N, C-alpha and C positions, 0 to 999 in steps of 0.2 A: 305324670301321666296326662293328667286332665287336659291340661292346655293343650298338650299336642293332639288327642282325640279332637277336642274343639277346633283347633286349628284346619285340620284335615277336611273338617267337615265344611269350613267356610274358605279353602281355597287357598290359592295364592296369587296374589295381583302383582308381582314383582320378583322374577327369578333372575341370579347372575351366573353364569357359566364360563369356564376361563380355561383354555388347554395351558398344559407345562409344554411350553416350546423346546424345541432340541433337547426333547427327550432321548438318550443315547439307545442305541440297538440294543435288544436285550439277549444274552444268552442263558442258555441252561444253568443255570444253579445262581444266577445273579439273585441279588437282595433288592425286591421290589420296594420295601417300604424304606429302605437306604435310597433308592435312585430317585424315588418322589420326592423325600425330603432334601434331596442336594438339586433336584430341580425347582422347586419351590424357593429354596434360598437362591438360585439364580434370577427366579423371576422378582425376588423380594417380597415375597410370599410365605404365609404359612398356614395351616390348617385351624379354623375355628371351630366350635362347639356346631354341632348339628349340619356340618358341612358333609357332603354325599360324593366320596371318591368312586370316580366311575373308571374303570381299565377295559381295555379293548383284550377281547378272548384271547387274542394273539399273543400278546406278550405275557399272559399269565401261560397260556401253552409254553410257550418258548422256555421261560423262566423254569417249568418243571420236567423239561427237556420230551415233551409230549411227540418229538419226530419220530418216524418210520423211515427207511431207507425204501423203495419199491422193490430194491434188486433182491431183499431181503424176505419178501413177500410171495409165497406161493398159491395161486388162487386155488381152488376147488373147483368143481363141476356147476355148481351154481353161478357162483361169481364169472366163470368160463361164457357160461349161457347167457348167463344178464348183460354181460359187457357187449355181446354183440348188438342185442335190442338198443341200449342207452348208448354205444357207441365211444365207451370210454375203455380205458386199459384194464385189462383183467384184475392186474395186481391191485389198482386202485379200489375195485368195486369188491372185491375180497376185504379191504380193509373196514370200506362203508359197511357189509354185511356182518362184520365183526362186533363193529360199534353200536348194531342196529338192531330195534327187537322185531321188526315188520316192516316188510316194503309196502309203502302206500300208492305210490304210482312209479312209472317206469315206462319211459319212449323217447325216441332220438333227442340224446344229449340231455335228459333229464332223469335224474333218478331221485326220488324222494323218499324218506324212510321215517318211523320211530327211532329215533336213538333211544338207546337204553335206559336213559334218564326220563324220558318221557315225551320231550319237544318234537316235533316233526319239522325236520329238515331236509334242504337239500343235500344229499351227500354225507348226511351223518355229521354236517359241520365241518368235514374235514379239508384242509386249506392247501391251495398250492402257490397262491399269490403273496409277493411281498415276504418271500423264503428263499435267502442265498444258499444255490444250490449248483453244482457243478456239472456238466453235460455227461450222460451216463451214470451219474450217480442220482438220479432225483429223489428227493427227499418230501415228505408230506407232513403237516403237523394236526394231530389230534385235538380235540377239543380236551378240556382239564379232566382228570381222572375224576373229580367229584367238586364241580364250580362252588356249589354252596359252600363246602368245606374250605377252598381254597380263597374265599373272600373272609372268612370267617378268622382264618390265620393273619392274613393282611390287615383286618380290621382289629386285630390283637395286638398287632405290631405297630400299626398305626396310633393307637389309642396310648399305648406304651411310651412311644417316643415324643408325641406332641401333649400328651396329657389331656386330652378333649374325648367328649363322646362325638362320635360320627358313625355315619353308613359307609357301606362298600357295595358297590354294584358291579358284576363283571358281565359287559353288554357283548351282543353279536350282531350282526346280520341276518334277516331272515325274508323271507316272502311270506305272503299272507294271501287266503282264499279270496278270489273276487277282486285281488287289487293288482296292479302291475307294480314292479320294483320292490326294494328292500328298504327295510327300517331296521333300525337299533331294537333289538329287545333284552331282557336280561336273563342270562342263564345262570347268573349266580348272584347271590345277595346276604349280607349280615346285617343286623342294626337297623332293619326297615321291612314294615309289614309289607309284602309285596302286593297283596291282592287287599282291597278294601271295600267292605260293604256296607250300600247304602239301605239296602233293602230293610222298609218300614220308616226311612226318613222323609220328611215330609218336601214337597218340591213347592215351587213358588205361589201356588194356591192351596197350599195345605193338604195335598193328597199324597197320600204313603206311597213311596217307592216300590215296585214290586220286584224287578228284576236288575238293578242297578250297582254294578259293582266296578271299582277302578282297578286297573291293572296299574297301581301306581309306581311300580318299579319300573314296568314297559316305560312308561311315558317319559320317566327321568332319562332312562338310556337312549328310548329314540331322541331327545333333546342333546345329549350329551354327543349320538352319533352322529347328528349333522355338525356339531362344532370339530367333533375329529376328523372327518371327511372319511372318503369310503377306498381312497385310491395312494398316491405317494404325498400323502400331506406331512406325515410321520409324527402326528398328534396321539398318540394312543391313553394319552391320561388326560381326565378333565374333572374339573372340581366344580360342584353345583352348590350353589351357595344360597339361602333363603328358600329352600325346601321344607315344607310342613308337611312331615311324616309321621308315621306310629312307629315308634321303637319295636322292632320284634328280632328274634333269633330262630325263626320258622324255614329262612330260605326262599326258594323260590317253588317248592311243589305245588302249591295253591295255585300255581296261572296254569299249571298243566290241564286242559279240559280232560275229566274222563273220556274213555272208551265209548262209554254207553250214551255219552252227550254231545259225542263228535259227529255233527250232521254234515260233515264235509268228506266223509269216505262213503 
């Protein structure tokens, strides 16, 4: 454990990332660990000690059958009124409200909420892209019920299959205050300390750092997201090799900014 902590402080000077090409389309009930093992074999690769396996949220949600048919959703009064403001399907807005604890911002074409797990998201992370659907039978995909638990289950399955210590991150795309565009963030993690504090550590001139905390899981998630792509690339699993991280089973909750410290609302 000591060597892991030291290496985090020293940082990383080389990192390797590779996507599992031609990863199959994921269906409800699919064994993600098995699919990853098959794809690794096709690539002539295996998992090594301290690798980080990053998965797109979408394939985790698909495997857990987090689909909802819009035809089966009855919007309430609040969803109907809010849908007029944001110019969205009232049934879709109803699902967003069900998945949320608070509406943060709303205006035309934009609905930003605080997900019930704490992260602030457009549309509560509910997705309609890259989802096979029939006309008149539209369906959407919710986030995993508990992304940290999903990451933990997958990590246990991969450890058993490959016999190595590793970490698993589930990433998704999200916008950020004051910045345009989306980037990858970690919404689920297992085996890695998501937030690393350097408060009290010396800087280059020996002065103690006062507020520096590193969103380690988010940084890895963003790097993997860049390799995955955001459109039709079909690369939902990326292996990150050479990352120096602190092992932890605490998940991603440390990354959630407390409401009393949220300066953007």
